[in-house]
VMD Tcl script that draws the C-alpha trace (Angstrom):
set ca {
  {0.00 0.00 0.00}
  {2.85 2.39 0.83}
  {4.48 1.71 -2.55}
  {1.18 2.49 -4.29}
  {0.80 5.80 -2.43}
  {4.38 6.79 -3.26}
  {3.76 5.96 -6.94}
  {0.60 8.07 -6.87}
  {2.43 11.03 -5.35}
  {5.15 10.76 -8.00}
  {2.53 10.93 -10.76}
  {0.80 13.84 -9.01}
  {4.10 15.75 -8.94}
  {4.82 15.02 -12.61}
  {1.35 16.06 -13.74}
  {1.52 19.13 -11.50}
  {4.58 20.20 -13.51}
  {2.46 19.86 -16.64}
  {-0.32 21.89 -15.03}
  {2.08 24.67 -14.01}
  {3.27 24.95 -17.61}
  {-0.29 25.14 -18.91}
  {-1.19 27.63 -16.19}
  {1.54 29.93 -17.50}
  {0.04 29.67 -20.99}
  {-3.62 29.99 -20.08}
  {-3.85 31.30 -16.54}
  {-1.31 34.07 -17.00}
  {-1.28 34.82 -20.73}
  {-4.68 33.67 -21.96}
  {-3.22 31.36 -24.64}
  {-5.47 28.37 -25.37}
  {-3.09 25.44 -25.74}
  {-4.76 22.13 -26.60}
  {-1.44 20.56 -27.61}
  {0.38 20.61 -24.28}
  {0.93 16.86 -24.42}
  {3.15 17.43 -27.48}
  {5.77 19.17 -25.35}
  {5.38 16.43 -22.75}
  {6.12 13.83 -25.44}
  {9.11 15.73 -26.81}
  {10.64 15.94 -23.34}
  {10.01 12.26 -22.64}
  {11.40 10.98 -25.94}
  {14.37 13.37 -25.99}
  {15.51 12.24 -22.55}
  {14.77 8.58 -23.33}
  {16.68 8.57 -26.63}
  {19.72 10.42 -25.33}
  {20.11 8.30 -22.21}
  {19.53 4.94 -23.93}
  {20.95 5.26 -27.46}
  {23.76 7.72 -26.72}
  {24.28 6.75 -23.06}
  {24.12 10.33 -21.87}
  {23.92 10.81 -18.10}
  {20.39 11.38 -16.83}
  {20.94 15.07 -15.85}
  {22.19 15.80 -19.38}
  {19.17 14.06 -20.89}
  {16.89 16.05 -18.60}
  {18.51 19.34 -19.58}
  {18.25 18.45 -23.29}
  {14.56 17.57 -22.84}
  {13.84 20.96 -21.30}
  {15.73 22.81 -24.06}
  {14.19 20.85 -26.94}
  {10.64 21.13 -25.60}
  {11.08 24.87 -25.12}
  {12.62 25.30 -28.57}
  {9.77 23.36 -30.21}
  {7.32 25.90 -28.73}
  {8.98 28.85 -30.47}
  {7.16 28.33 -33.82}
  {3.85 27.98 -31.95}
  {4.66 31.20 -30.14}
  {5.01 32.88 -33.51}
  {1.65 31.42 -34.56}
  {0.04 32.75 -31.38}
  {0.77 36.29 -32.54}
  {-1.61 35.90 -35.48}
  {-4.15 33.44 -34.12}
  {-6.40 33.68 -31.08}
  {-8.89 31.60 -29.10}
  {-10.33 28.68 -31.05}
  {-7.94 29.02 -34.02}
  {-4.90 28.77 -31.76}
  {-6.51 25.84 -29.95}
  {-6.90 23.94 -33.25}
  {-3.31 24.65 -34.30}
  {-1.84 23.50 -30.99}
  {-3.98 20.35 -31.02}
  {-2.74 19.65 -34.56}
  {0.85 20.18 -33.37}
  {0.52 17.51 -30.69}
  {-0.94 15.06 -33.20}
  {1.90 15.77 -35.64}
  {4.39 15.01 -32.86}
  {2.62 11.74 -32.08}
  {2.48 10.79 -35.78}
  {6.23 11.32 -36.05}
  {6.80 9.15 -32.98}
  {4.67 6.38 -34.51}
  {6.23 6.45 -37.98}
  {9.90 7.28 -37.26}
  {10.92 3.71 -36.52}
  {14.70 4.17 -36.77}
  {14.89 6.37 -33.69}
  {11.62 6.02 -31.77}
  {10.92 2.34 -32.66}
  {7.41 3.33 -33.71}
  {4.60 1.77 -31.74}
  {7.04 -0.47 -29.86}
  {8.49 2.57 -28.12}
  {11.69 2.80 -26.10}
  {12.39 0.48 -23.18}
  {15.05 0.16 -20.49}
  {15.21 3.88 -19.83}
  {17.55 4.36 -16.85}
  {16.07 5.54 -13.57}
  {17.89 7.67 -11.00}
  {18.78 5.94 -7.74}
  {18.51 2.52 -9.40}
  {21.32 1.28 -7.16}
  {19.02 1.58 -4.15}
  {16.55 -1.04 -3.01}
  {13.06 -0.93 -4.53}
  {11.30 0.94 -1.74}
  {14.16 3.38 -1.17}
  {14.42 3.93 -4.92}
  {10.78 5.02 -5.10}
  {11.07 7.37 -2.12}
  {14.26 8.93 -3.50}
  {12.58 9.46 -6.87}
  {9.61 11.04 -5.12}
  {11.97 13.45 -3.40}
  {13.53 14.30 -6.77}
  {10.26 15.08 -8.55}
  {8.94 17.04 -5.55}
  {12.16 19.10 -5.70}
  {11.61 19.68 -9.44}
  {8.03 20.74 -8.74}
  {9.18 23.10 -5.99}
  {11.71 24.74 -8.33}
  {9.12 25.09 -11.11}
  {6.56 26.49 -8.66}
  {9.07 29.01 -7.32}
  {10.05 30.06 -10.83}
  {6.48 30.51 -12.10}
  {5.53 32.32 -8.89}
  {8.47 34.71 -9.24}
  {7.64 35.27 -12.90}
  {4.00 35.94 -12.04}
  {4.93 38.58 -9.46}
  {7.52 40.26 -11.68}
  {6.84 42.97 -14.29}
  {6.99 40.16 -16.86}
  {4.12 38.32 -15.16}
  {2.06 41.47 -14.73}
  {2.48 42.16 -18.43}
  {1.30 38.64 -19.25}
  {-1.82 39.23 -17.17}
  {-2.40 42.54 -18.92}
  {-2.18 40.73 -22.27}
  {-4.66 38.14 -21.03}
  {-7.15 40.80 -19.94}
  {-6.80 43.16 -22.88}
  {-4.13 42.63 -25.49}
  {-4.84 45.88 -27.34}
  {-4.58 47.92 -24.14}
  {-1.24 46.31 -23.28}
  {0.04 47.05 -26.77}
  {-1.10 50.67 -26.53}
  {1.03 51.02 -23.38}
  {4.13 50.17 -25.38}
  {4.41 46.47 -24.47}
  {5.82 44.18 -27.14}
  {2.98 41.69 -26.97}
  {4.47 39.25 -29.48}
  {7.69 38.87 -27.51}
  {5.84 38.22 -24.26}
  {3.57 35.60 -25.85}
  {6.51 33.75 -27.38}
  {8.44 33.72 -24.11}
  {5.37 32.49 -22.26}
  {4.93 29.64 -24.72}
  {8.59 28.65 -24.54}
  {8.82 28.68 -20.73}
  {5.58 26.75 -20.26}
  {6.67 24.17 -22.84}
  {10.07 23.80 -21.17}
  {8.31 22.97 -17.89}
  {6.23 20.36 -19.75}
  {9.47 18.96 -21.20}
  {10.85 18.60 -17.67}
  {7.69 16.69 -16.73}
  {8.14 14.45 -19.78}
  {11.73 13.64 -18.85}
  {10.75 12.78 -15.28}
  {7.87 10.63 -16.57}
  {10.11 8.67 -18.97}
  {12.72 7.92 -16.31}
  {10.04 6.88 -13.84}
  {7.99 4.61 -16.13}
  {11.19 3.23 -17.78}
  {9.55 3.00 -21.19}
  {7.68 5.31 -23.55}
  {5.27 4.59 -26.40}
  {3.28 7.05 -28.55}
  {-0.04 5.91 -27.05}
  {0.99 7.44 -23.71}
  {0.72 10.90 -25.28}
  {-2.85 11.10 -26.51}
  {-4.81 14.41 -26.51}
  {-6.67 13.04 -23.48}
  {-3.59 13.86 -21.38}
  {-3.90 17.53 -22.34}
  {-7.55 17.60 -21.35}
  {-6.80 15.95 -18.01}
  {-4.34 18.77 -17.35}
  {-6.96 21.32 -18.43}
  {-9.39 19.76 -15.95}
  {-6.80 20.11 -13.19}
  {-6.19 23.78 -14.04}
  {-9.90 24.58 -14.18}
  {-10.59 22.62 -10.99}
  {-7.83 24.28 -9.00}
  {-8.26 27.75 -10.42}
  {-6.78 29.29 -13.53}
  {-3.95 31.66 -12.62}
  {-3.40 30.10 -9.18}
  {-0.21 28.02 -8.96}
  {-1.25 26.44 -5.67}
  {-4.68 25.84 -7.16}
  {-3.47 23.90 -10.19}
  {-1.34 21.64 -7.96}
  {-4.35 21.05 -5.71}
  {-6.54 20.41 -8.76}
  {-4.04 17.87 -10.11}
  {-3.94 16.08 -6.76}
  {-7.74 15.88 -6.48}
  {-8.24 14.78 -10.09}
  {-5.61 12.02 -10.04}
  {-6.66 10.75 -6.62}
  {-10.24 10.52 -7.88}
  {-9.32 8.82 -11.16}
  {-7.08 6.29 -9.43}
  {-9.27 5.83 -6.36}
  {-12.32 4.94 -8.41}
  {-10.46 1.94 -9.81}
  {-11.20 0.18 -6.54}
  {-14.97 0.68 -6.84}
  {-15.17 -2.62 -8.67}
  {-14.06 -4.40 -5.50}
  {-17.25 -3.19 -3.80}
  {-19.56 -3.38 -6.83}
  {-18.51 -6.63 -8.58}
  {-21.31 -6.52 -11.15}
  {-19.84 -3.30 -12.63}
  {-17.75 -4.22 -15.68}
  {-14.54 -2.45 -16.62}
  {-16.24 -0.67 -19.52}
  {-19.11 0.53 -17.36}
  {-16.73 1.62 -14.61}
  {-14.66 3.68 -17.07}
  {-17.83 5.28 -18.44}
  {-19.10 6.05 -14.94}
  {-15.81 7.69 -13.98}
  {-15.94 10.00 -16.98}
  {-19.59 10.81 -16.31}
  {-18.81 11.76 -12.72}
  {-15.83 13.89 -13.77}
  {-17.95 15.60 -16.42}
  {-20.78 16.28 -14.00}
  {-18.33 17.61 -11.44}
  {-16.79 19.99 -13.97}
  {-20.23 21.27 -15.02}
  {-21.22 21.94 -11.41}
  {-17.88 23.62 -10.74}
  {-18.24 25.91 -13.73}
  {-21.80 26.76 -12.70}
  {-21.21 27.49 -9.02}
  {-17.50 28.30 -8.78}
  {-16.17 29.18 -12.25}
  {-12.93 30.60 -10.81}
  {-11.99 27.16 -9.44}
  {-11.20 26.10 -5.90}
  {-8.39 28.62 -5.37}
  {-8.81 30.96 -8.30}
  {-9.36 34.69 -8.00}
  {-13.02 35.66 -8.08}
  {-13.96 38.34 -10.58}
  {-15.24 41.48 -8.92}
}
mol new
graphics top color blue
foreach p $ca { graphics top sphere $p radius 0.5 }
foreach p [lrange $ca 0 end-1] q [lrange $ca 1 end] { graphics top cylinder $p $q radius 0.2 }
display resetview
C-alpha cells in the first residue's frame, strides 16, 4: 500500500509540472493550448533517446529535454501572434498530433509503436522501496523549483504584463508592451516545464510509447487547471492532486460493486468527472483557489 501511495504522489508531482506549464500559458497569458501533451512527449522521448541510445547521463538528458521542448514551442509562439482563441486551440492540437504521428512512424529512432524500453532511472542502485522514495523526493524538488520560478515570474513585471495581455491585449500594446515577444516567451517557458515533466515521466515509467501521449492527457491537465483555479499556482497543484486521486481511487470501486464491468466503470468515472466539472463551472467558475472576478 505504501508503494502504491508513493507511486501516486510521483505521478501527481509530474502532472503538477504539466499543469504549471499550462497555467503559465492559459492562466497568466490567456493562450489556449490544446497541444500541451506534445511538449510532454518531446521531453520524454528526448531524454529517453539520449540516455539509452547515446548513453548520456540522466541530468544531461533532462537538460536536453527541457531545451528541446522549449525550442519546439517557439514556432507555436510565432503562430500565437496571429491566431487567437479557437484558431490557436486547433493549431496547438494539430501540433501535438503531428508530434505523435512522427513518434509512430519514425521507426529508426523512436521504434514506432514499440516505443523505447530500459530507460535508466535515477537511484537505481538503491533497493526498490528506497528507490521510489528517493525518486519522489527528486520530482517534488523539481516541482518546488518550477513552482518558485512561475511564482516569481508571475509577481515580476513580466508576469504582470502577461496578465495585462490576457485581460486586454490591445490595451497592453497601446502602453508600449511588445505583446508578441511576451507571448513567445510564455509559450517557450511553459513548454520547457512540460518537457521537464516528460523527462521525469520517462525515467520513472522506464519505457515510452506514442499511445501514452494522446490528446486526453492535455484535457486531463486542463481539468486540473480549471478545478484548482486558472492563474493560481497552488490551485493547479491542488486540482491535479484531487483529479488524479479521484481517477485512481475509483479503480477500486469494482471491489465493492462486482457486477460493474470495466467498460461501465470507465464510463461512470468519466460521467462523474464531467458532471463535477459542469457543477464547478456553474457554481464556482474561478476554481477552488482561483481569483473571483469582482
